[in-house]
N, C-alpha and C positions, 0 to 999 in steps of 0.2 A: 604872306607867313604870319601866323600869330604866337608870339612867344611867350610862356608861360615858367614864371620864375618858381624858383623853388618853394618861396612861402606859399605862392596861391594854389600850387600843387599839392600841397601838404594840405591844405584847405578842403581842396576837391577831394581829395582821397580820403580825408575824415569825413567829410558830407556823406559820400559815397557808402562810405564803411556803416557810418550811423542809418541810412536810410536802409542798407542791408539789414542790418541788425533788427531794425524795427520791425519790416517786413518778414524775417525769419520768427521773429517773436508772435506776431500776431497769427501767421500760419500756425506755428506750434501750438499755441493757447487754443487754435479753433480746432487742430486734431486734437487735442486733450479731451476737448470739451465733448466734440463729438464721440469719441471712443468711449467717454465715461459714463454716455446717457444711458449705455445699457446694462449698466451696473448702479446708475444713479436710484437713492432711494432716500426717505426722510421720514422722520417719526413727526407725526403732526399731533396740534393740541390745540383749541380753540381759545381764543381769547374772550368769548363772551357766550350770553345766551341765544340762540336763535330758535325761535320757537316754528315747529314744524306744520305744514299744512297734511292733510290726510293722504296718507301712502297706502294702497292695498298692495302689495308685493307680490311677485310671482316666484313660488318655489321651482327649481327643475327637477326635483323628484314626484312631483304632480304625475300619479297616473295616467292622467289625459295624455301628456306628451313625453313621459320620462323616458320609455323606449323608442322614442324617434330617433332617426339616426341622421346626423350632421351632414348635409349635403350628400357628397357622394361615399363620405366613409362609413365605416361601422361604428364609430364613436355615437353613444347615445346623451341624449340632453342631461337625463341624469349625472352622468359621469362629466361631461365636458359642456354642459348648455349653461354655467352660470353667468358668461358675459349675455348671451342670448336673453337670459332669464331679467336681467337689470335693462337692458335696452328695451324689452317689451315693457316692462313697468314704467320706465321712464317715459316711454310714447304715449301711455296711456294716462300718462300725468299731465303731456302735452295736449291730449285731446283725440288721440289716435289709438282707438279701441283695439288692441290685436293679443295674440299670446305667443308664447316662444315658438308653439308648434308653428304657427300662421306664419310668424316673422320668418322662422327657418324655411319653410315654403317660398316665402318672396324672396328671401336671400340667395336661395338656390338656383331659381329661376332666372334671376336677372344678373347673375354673375358677382353678387355683393362680396362671396368668399374667392382667397387667392388659392393658389395649388395646395399650401399648407394648410388649408379649410381656417384661415383667420381673417377676420371680417377686415373688409378694406372701407375704412370709414368714410371716405368722402363720397362712397357709392350710396352710402344712406341716402344721401340729397337725391340722387337719381331715382330712387324708388319712392320719396315722399319728398317731392320737391320745396315743400315748406317748412321741412325741418335738415337741420345742419348741424354740425357738430364744432365744439370749440376743443383747442388743444394746448397744451404747453408742455414742453419738454422739461423746463424747471419750474418746478411749482412750490408752493408754501401752504402753510396753513392757512393764509389769509386768501390764498386763490380759492380754496374750499368754503371759506366763509362769505367770501364774494358772490358766488354761485347762488349758496344757500341764500343769501339777502335779495339776490333776484328772483328769489321763487323757484331755481332750477336744481335739478337731484343730481350733484356730482357722483360719478362713476371712477371708482379707485381701483387698482391693481395690486393686492397683497399676497401673501404667502400665507394658505390656508392653515389657520393656527399658529403662526409664525415658522413653522416648518415643514409644511406639505406644498403641493404643487403650486403653481399661480394662481389665484382665483379673483373675482371681480364682484364688490358689494356695492352699493347704493348708499352713498350718504343722505340721510334724512334730517337731521339737527343737530345742534351743539347744544348741550347742558351740563353743568358742573363740570366743567374744565375737560370734557371729552367728547369725540363724537360719534354719534350713535348710527347704526349702518342695517341696513336691510340685507339680511344674508341669504342668497337663495340655496343653500343647503344647512342653514340653522335648524337645529331637530326641534326648538322648543318654539319655532313659528313667531318668534319676537324679536324686536330690534336687540342688537346686542352693543357693546363698545366697540369702537374701531381696534383699540388697544388689544382685544384678543387676537387679532391679525397683526398687531404691530407694526413692522414697517411697510410703507407706501411708494411703491414702484412706478406707477405711472397715473393720469388724469385724465379724463374724459368728461363732457357733460355734452348732451342734445340740447338745441334750443330751438323755439319755434320762432322762426323769421317773419311770420305772418300773422302773428298774434302777439297781443297785449302782455308782456312779462309781468306786469304790475297787479297782479291778482292778490286780492285781499282776502281770498277765504281759506287762510290758513288755519287748519285745526290741529288739535293736540289728539288726535284718535289715530292708531295704527293697528291695522290688521294684516294678516298673511293668507293669501289664496291658497 
């Protein structure tokens, strides 16, 4: 029979209490972090100038596909095709010639949409095996800068002109302390400052796993299709 003295018992209880408190703190911190992700946003600003490469970006209101419906819905690319448009632009930049219309068809046939017609990101890889995506729940200005310096085109989720519906745009370069983006709904058909949408709520970037990303053909020419 093991006899535990009062002092030893107090030490055991104290240690047990501290371990329990640590576990509760870790669990609670994780819970707060996860639940706050849905409301996470930041305001980003570059710390350097990053010269762009040539980017011909797609517009979702292009008459060739603006009336196309997304998957099985009645929602048109004109009204809801911002993400498809920036993904199509990014894929073209990676060497896969496609359009928002063609991409919508491929995604629809291969179950890349979920029941809420949202894109299931990891399934893009099943459609184009050489292409994958990178995603960070918690990101910063340097996250975007790092992607640009690797010759990639970050996609960021914003609220349209600060107060509208959620909207996706493509970051193309950094200049004069601001990021410039290709906005698939921009009426001027030119790059605009990301500040016009202000807060950034999500970040994604497509990467070509089978291709050398250190492409030296970066130009300072930007057009709109």
